[in-house]
VEXDREN-2710 file (C-alpha; in Angstrom, 1 decimal):
% VEXDREN-2710
k/r/px/py/pz
1/MET/-24.6/-13.5/-35.2
2/GLY/-20.9/-14.1/-35.4
3/SER/-18.7/-16.5/-35.2
4/LEU/-17.6/-18.4/-32.2
5/GLU/-13.7/-16.3/-31.9
6/ASP/-15.7/-13.0/-32.9
7/ILE/-18.2/-13.8/-29.5
8/ALA/-15.5/-15.5/-27.7
9/ARG/-13.3/-12.2/-29.1
10/GLU/-16.0/-9.7/-27.8
11/LEU/-16.5/-12.0/-24.2
12/TYR/-12.8/-11.8/-23.8
13/ALA/-12.7/-8.1/-23.1
14/VAL/-15.4/-8.3/-19.9
15/PRO/-13.1/-7.5/-17.0
16/PRO/-13.7/-11.0/-15.9
17/GLY/-15.6/-10.9/-12.9
18/GLU/-18.4/-10.1/-15.1
19/PHE/-17.5/-12.7/-17.5
20/THR/-20.0/-15.7/-16.4
21/ALA/-22.7/-13.1/-16.6
22/ALA/-21.9/-11.5/-20.1
23/ARG/-21.1/-15.2/-21.5
24/THR/-24.9/-16.3/-19.9
25/ALA/-26.5/-13.4/-21.8
26/ARG/-24.8/-14.5/-25.1
27/VAL/-25.8/-17.9/-24.3
28/ALA/-29.8/-16.8/-24.2
29/GLU/-29.3/-15.0/-27.4
30/VAL/-27.6/-17.1/-29.2
31/LYS/-29.5/-20.4/-28.3
32/PRO/-32.5/-19.3/-30.4
33/ASP/-31.1/-19.5/-33.5
34/ASP/-28.6/-21.4/-33.3
35/PRO/-28.2/-24.1/-30.1
36/ALA/-25.2/-25.1/-31.4
37/LEU/-23.1/-22.0/-31.0
38/ALA/-24.7/-21.6/-28.2
39/ARG/-23.4/-24.3/-26.5
40/SER/-19.8/-23.8/-27.6
41/ILE/-20.5/-20.3/-26.1
42/SER/-21.8/-21.9/-22.6
43/THR/-18.4/-24.2/-22.6
44/LEU/-15.8/-20.4/-22.8
45/LYS/-13.8/-20.5/-19.9
46/ARG/-13.3/-17.1/-17.5
47/ALA/-9.8/-15.8/-18.5
48/SER/-6.8/-15.8/-15.9
49/VAL/-6.4/-12.3/-14.9
50/PRO/-2.5/-12.3/-16.9
51/ALA/-4.5/-13.1/-20.0
52/TRP/-7.5/-11.0/-19.5
53/VAL/-4.4/-7.8/-18.9
54/VAL/-2.7/-9.4/-22.2
55/GLY/-6.0/-8.8/-24.4
56/GLN/-6.6/-5.8/-22.6
57/LEU/-3.2/-4.8/-24.2
58/VAL/-4.2/-6.4/-27.3
59/ARG/-7.0/-4.0/-27.7
60/HIS/-5.7/-0.5/-26.4
61/ARG/-2.1/-1.3/-27.2
62/GLU/-1.9/-2.0/-30.3
63/ASP/1.4/-0.4/-31.8
64/ASP/3.5/-0.8/-28.2
65/ILE/2.1/-4.4/-29.0
66/GLU/3.6/-4.4/-32.5
67/ARG/6.9/-2.8/-31.4
68/ALA/7.1/-6.0/-29.3
69/LEU/7.0/-8.6/-32.1
70/ALA/8.9/-6.6/-34.3
71/LEU/11.9/-6.4/-32.3
72/ALA/11.3/-10.5/-31.6
73/VAL/12.3/-10.4/-35.0
74/GLU/15.2/-7.8/-35.2
75/MET/16.3/-10.4/-32.2
76/ARG/15.7/-13.7/-34.9
77/ASP/17.6/-11.9/-37.7
78/ALA/20.8/-10.9/-34.8
79/GLN/20.7/-14.8/-33.7
80/ASN/20.8/-15.9/-37.4
81/GLU/23.3/-13.9/-38.0
82/LEU/25.0/-14.5/-34.5
83/ASP/25.5/-11.3/-33.2
84/ALA/26.3/-11.6/-30.1
85/PRO/26.2/-7.1/-29.4
86/ALA/23.2/-6.9/-31.1
87/MET/21.9/-9.5/-29.8
88/SER/22.8/-8.4/-25.7
89/GLU/21.1/-4.9/-26.5
90/LEU/18.0/-6.2/-27.9
91/THR/17.7/-8.7/-25.0
92/THR/17.9/-5.7/-22.9
93/ALA/15.1/-3.5/-25.2
94/ARG/13.1/-6.8/-25.1
95/ARG/12.7/-6.8/-21.0
96/ARG/12.6/-2.9/-21.0
97/LEU/9.8/-3.0/-23.0
98/THR/7.7/-6.7/-21.1
99/ALA/8.2/-5.2/-18.5
100/ALA/7.1/-1.3/-19.7
101/LEU/4.1/-3.4/-21.0
102/ALA/3.2/-5.1/-18.0
103/ARG/2.9/-2.0/-15.7
104/GLU/0.9/-0.1/-18.7
105/GLY/-1.6/-3.6/-19.1
106/ALA/-1.7/-2.8/-14.9
107/ALA/-2.9/1.0/-15.2
108/ILE/-5.2/-0.4/-17.8
109/ALA/-6.7/-3.1/-15.3
110/HIS/-6.6/-0.6/-12.5
111/GLN/-9.2/2.6/-15.1
112/LYS/-11.3/-0.5/-15.9
113/GLY/-11.0/-2.0/-11.6
114/VAL/-9.3/-5.2/-12.2
115/ALA/-6.9/-5.7/-9.2
116/VAL/-3.7/-7.0/-10.8
117/SER/-1.3/-9.2/-8.2
118/SER/2.5/-8.7/-8.6
119/ALA/2.7/-12.1/-9.3
120/ALA/-0.3/-12.0/-11.7
121/LEU/2.2/-8.6/-13.5
122/ASP/5.1/-10.9/-13.7
123/GLU/2.8/-13.5/-15.8
124/VAL/1.7/-10.9/-18.4
125/ALA/5.6/-9.7/-19.0
126/GLN/6.0/-13.8/-19.2
127/THR/3.7/-14.5/-22.0
128/LEU/5.0/-11.2/-24.1
129/GLN/8.1/-12.4/-23.9
130/ALA/7.1/-15.8/-25.2
131/ALA/4.9/-14.4/-27.6
132/MET/8.1/-12.5/-29.0
133/THR/10.4/-15.8/-29.4
134/ASP/7.5/-18.2/-30.8
135/GLU/5.4/-16.7/-34.0
136/ALA/2.1/-19.7/-33.0
137/ALA/2.7/-17.9/-29.5
138/ALA/2.0/-14.6/-31.0
139/ALA/-1.5/-15.2/-33.0
140/ALA/-2.1/-16.8/-29.9
141/LEU/-1.9/-13.5/-28.0
142/LEU/-2.3/-11.7/-31.6
143/SER/-5.7/-13.5/-31.3
144/GLY/-7.6/-11.5/-27.6
145/ARG/-9.1/-15.1/-27.2
146/LEU/-6.0/-15.9/-24.2
147/VAL/-7.0/-17.9/-21.3
148/ARG/-4.4/-18.5/-19.5
149/ALA/-1.2/-17.0/-19.4
150/LEU/2.2/-18.3/-21.9
151/ARG/5.2/-19.1/-20.8
152/THR/8.7/-20.0/-22.3
153/VAL/11.0/-22.4/-21.2
154/GLY/14.7/-22.7/-23.6
155/PHE/14.5/-23.2/-27.0
156/ASP/11.0/-25.3/-26.3
157/ALA/7.7/-24.2/-28.9
158/VAL/5.6/-22.3/-26.6
159/ASP/3.2/-25.0/-24.7
160/LEU/-0.7/-23.6/-26.1
161/GLU/-2.8/-25.8/-24.8
162/GLY/-5.8/-24.8/-23.6
163/ALA/-4.6/-21.3/-24.0
164/VAL/-7.0/-20.5/-26.5
165/ALA/-10.8/-20.1/-26.3
166/GLY/-13.1/-20.5/-28.7
167/GLY/-10.9/-22.5/-31.5
168/ASP/-7.0/-22.0/-32.6
169/ALA/-5.0/-19.0/-33.0
170/HIS/-4.2/-18.3/-36.3
171/LEU/-1.0/-17.6/-37.8
172/VAL/-0.2/-13.9/-38.7
173/GLU/1.9/-13.7/-41.9
174/ARG/3.9/-10.8/-40.9
175/PRO/5.8/-8.4/-43.8
176/LYS/9.0/-9.5/-44.5
177/GLU/11.6/-6.7/-43.5
178/SER/14.5/-6.1/-46.1
179/ARG/18.1/-5.8/-44.8
180/ASP/17.9/-2.2/-44.4
181/ASP/15.1/-1.4/-43.3
182/LEU/16.2/-4.4/-40.5
183/ALA/19.7/-1.6/-40.3
184/GLU/17.5/1.1/-40.0
185/ARG/15.8/0.3/-37.3
186/ARG/19.2/-1.2/-35.4
187/ALA/20.5/1.9/-36.3
188/ARG/18.3/3.9/-34.0
189/ARG/18.1/1.8/-31.3
190/THR/21.7/2.4/-31.2
191/ALA/20.8/6.0/-31.4
192/GLU/18.7/5.5/-29.0
193/LYS/20.8/3.8/-26.1
194/ALA/23.2/6.5/-27.0
195/LEU/20.6/9.0/-25.4
196/ARG/20.0/7.3/-23.4
197/ASP/23.2/6.9/-22.1
198/ALA/23.9/10.0/-22.7
199/GLU/20.7/11.5/-20.3
200/GLN/22.0/9.1/-17.3
201/ALA/25.3/10.5/-17.5
202/PHE/24.0/14.3/-17.6
203/THR/21.2/13.4/-15.0
204/GLN/24.1/12.6/-12.3
205/THR/26.6/15.3/-13.5
206/ALA/24.0/17.3/-12.6
207/ARG/23.4/15.9/-9.5
208/GLU/27.5/16.0/-9.1
209/VAL/26.7/19.5/-10.2
210/THR/23.9/20.3/-7.3
211/ARG/25.9/18.2/-4.7
212/LEU/29.0/20.0/-5.2
213/ASP/26.8/23.9/-5.0
214/ALA/25.1/23.3/-1.9
215/GLN/28.8/21.7/0.1
216/LEU/30.7/24.8/-2.2
217/ARG/27.9/26.7/-0.3
218/SER/28.0/25.8/2.9
219/THR/31.8/26.4/3.3
220/ARG/31.3/30.0/1.9
221/GLU/29.2/30.3/4.9
222/ARG/31.4/28.5/7.4
223/LEU/34.1/31.1/5.7
224/ASP/32.0/33.9/6.3
225/SER/31.9/33.3/9.6
226/LEU/34.8/32.6/10.3
227/GLY/36.7/35.4/8.6
228/GLU/33.3/37.6/10.8
229/THR/35.2/35.5/14.2
230/ARG/38.5/36.5/12.7
231/ASP/37.6/40.1/12.8
232/GLY/36.2/40.4/15.6
233/LEU/39.2/38.6/17.1
234/GLU/42.0/41.5/16.0
235/ARG/40.3/44.1/17.1
236/GLU/39.8/42.3/20.5
237/LEU/43.4/41.9/19.9
238/ALA/44.0/45.0/19.1
239/ARG/42.3/45.9/22.6
240/VAL/44.5/44.3/24.8
241/LEU/47.4/44.9/22.7
242/LYS/47.0/49.1/23.8
243/GLN/45.7/48.0/26.9
244/LEU/49.4/45.9/27.5
245/GLU/51.7/49.2/26.3
246/GLU/49.7/51.5/28.8
247/ALA/50.3/48.8/31.4
248/GLN/53.6/48.5/30.7
249/SER/54.0/52.9/30.3
250/ASP/52.1/52.4/34.1
251/GLU/54.8/50.2/34.7
252/HIS/57.6/52.3/34.5
253/ARG/55.9/55.1/35.7
254/LEU/55.2/53.0/38.9
255/GLU/58.9/51.8/38.5
256/ASP/60.4/55.7/38.4
257/GLU/58.4/56.6/41.3
258/ARG/59.3/54.3/43.5
259/ARG/62.7/54.6/43.2
260/THR/62.6/58.7/43.9
261/ALA/60.4/57.2/47.1
262/ALA/62.5/54.8/48.0
263/ARG/65.2/57.7/48.2
264/ALA/62.9/59.8/49.9
265/ALA/62.0/57.4/52.1
266/GLU/65.6/56.3/53.0
267/ALA/67.1/60.9/53.0
268/ALA/63.9/60.9/55.9
269/GLU/65.5/58.1/57.9
270/ALA/68.7/59.4/58.2
271/THR/67.8/62.8/59.3
272/LYS/65.5/60.7/61.8
273/HIS/69.0/58.9/62.5
274/ALA/70.9/62.0/63.5
275/ALA/68.0/64.1/65.6
276/GLN/67.7/60.5/67.7
277/LYS/70.8/60.8/68.1
278/ALA/71.3/64.6/68.9
279/LEU/68.6/64.5/71.7
280/ASP/69.6/61.1/73.1
281/ALA/72.8/63.5/73.3
282/ARG/70.3/66.2/75.0
283/THR/69.4/64.0/77.6
284/GLU/72.5/62.4/78.8
285/VAL/73.9/66.3/79.6
286/SER/70.4/67.1/81.5
287/GLN/70.9/63.8/83.7
288/VAL/74.5/64.7/84.6
289/LYS/73.4/68.1/85.9
END
């Protein structure tokens, strides 16, 4: 039959829209043998969508949840040591991890036919962040029986009133990591960040190379086009220069011919005047006779 905690965990695996029917069926199943347990089951409230999504992550992404809670241990260690650079790096890592887990939760919900709004997705991330800052909140998350989202406010303990159904969540005793383990984890995270930075730099420089390659191709095409235009203009210039030379030669020849013709015209005019003068003289002689 199972305990109330076990039954609650089982019911909160069901999509919110199917919860009431599943709870009713479970009450009917248990009531003949254990009326008190049946009454307790009937009081279980339906989980909000963000709380249900977090429960799905606990069930289906256990390794990622463990990684998030291990990161929380590192953050507490860095805070105790007042290691500001490590805290800054780990805070960024926490933000990145909670956002990725929230997206994973939305994907799981989609596969199960549950729509997750952007506001609900924000509450999923806030719940994960609360679990990473408060051990009691972490236990509530790991219980798989959350009915509402969690929120962390400053350095205050996370409010868990009415957050877990089917009984209080039990604190999970997490193994303490040695200094060497923490140092190794921090070194690995530093190496991962260096790799991400290098990949980002490579992506940016590769994008710049691609852009410059495109500009270089365009410039070379323009150079080829201008070279063809230059060659055409040079051929046209050579043709014009040849025509100019021919025209200048024709000019010189025509000038010589004109001078010769002009001299011939002057001689002919002189001959004409002489002939006219002779004719005039003969005319006068004839009139006198």
